[in-house]
N, C-alpha and C positions, 0 to 999 in steps of 0.2 A: 663810616658812612653817615651822612647827615639825615636826621629824622625829618619827617614831613613838617613838624612844628618849626624846626630851624629853617628849612627851605622857605616855608610860608612867611616866616618872620623876616627873612632877608628880602624877599620880594615885596613885602609890605613896606619895609624901610626904603627900598629903592623907589617905590611909588611915592612915598612921602618926600624923598629927596628931590624928585622932579617938581614937587609942589612947595619946596622949602621957601619960606618967606612970603608965601601967598595966602596965609591964613590956615584955618583948620579944615581938615578933610574928613567927611563923614565915613563911618565904618562901611556903610553900604557901597560907597564909591570905591573904596579900596577893595572890598570883597568882590564887587562886580568887575573891576578893572584887572584884578590879578587872579580871578577864578579861585578864590579861597573861601571855603565854607564859613559863613558869617559867625556862627557860634565859636568855632575854633579860632577864628581871627580875633574875636573879642578877648579870649583868654590870652592869646599871644600879646596883644596890644597892652593888656593890663600888666603882664610880666615886664614888657619893655618900659612901660611907664613907671612901674615900681623900681626899676633899675636906674631911673633917671634919664633915660634916653628920649622919652616922649613927654609931652604935656597934653592935657585935654581940656575941653570945655563942653559943658552940657548945653542942650537946647537946639533949636532949629538951625542955628548957624555954627553949631559946635562940631566936635569931632576930635581928631588927633593931629598933632604937628610935632616935628622934630624939635627937641629941646636944645640940642647942640648942633653945630654946623656939620654938614655932611663931610667936609674935609677933615674934621676932627673925630669922625666916627669910623673905626676900623672894622673890617670883616672879622678879624680875630676876636675883638671884644664881644661882638654879637654872638659868634659861635660859642665862645666860653659861657656866655650868659644863658643861652638857650639849650646848649648841648652838654656843657660841662667841660672838664679839663681837655686840653689838646693831647696830652700824653697818652700813649697807648698802654703804658703800664703805670700803676699808681706809685711805684718807687721813684719815678722821675718827674712826677707832677710837682710844679712849683707851689701851687696854692692848695692842693689836696693830697699832699704826700701821705702814703701809707705803704708799709712793707707788703710785698706780694704774699698772698696767703700760702703759696706753695714754695716759697724761697728757702733754700737751704742755707745760703750765706750771701747776704747782700754785698758784702765787701769783695766776694770772689765771683759774683754773677757776671757771666760773659755776655748776657743779653742787655744788661743795664746800660752800658756805654753806648751801644747802638741805639737803644730806645731814647736815650738822652739826645743823641744827634738828630734823630727823627723829630723829636719834640722841638728842638731848637730851630731846625730848618722850617718846619711847619709854622711855628710861631712867627718867625721872621717874615715869611711870605704873607701870612694872613694879617699880620699887624701892619704891613705896609699898604695893603689894599684898603682904600677909603670908599665910603659910599658915594662920594662925589665922583670918583673914578668909575665905579660900577654903573652909576646912572649915565655917565657920559658914554661908556661902552655900549650900554643898552640902547641908547638913542641912535647909535650907528647900525644896529642890527636890522636885518631884513626879517619881517615876521615869518615864522615857520609856516603859517597858513595864511597866505595873502588873501585879501577879500576877493570874492568872486562877484562879477556883475552880470546880471541878465541883460542880454541885448535884444 
């Protein structure tokens, strides 16, 4: 299950994808546009900047912008960055391998092969989805709460 931090980070990156190539976007604009608490968003954006996904500029015309093109940024990369490994068990993690604490014999573990298949399938799907695709899909959606107009 994705944490609020990861979901907010994904939404902020989709917001920035819509504005890609149009300059810097103020934190307030992202926060208001995506209904993300500002202080929480600041922490998330700093993490994304530290990982090299964003660039920033201070001042009145400053804010954040994507550092890499949306077509080169995958959902899998962002989830790994904000959430951690995709593997459900540490014994099949590619980057954060550790033996399971309760494992009797890793070589004979009947669960390990299944968990590796799950990890591989999940990684294949998430690594194929780009932020360019996510932003395009979002543009086609009908808002969940359409605006109401007083007559």
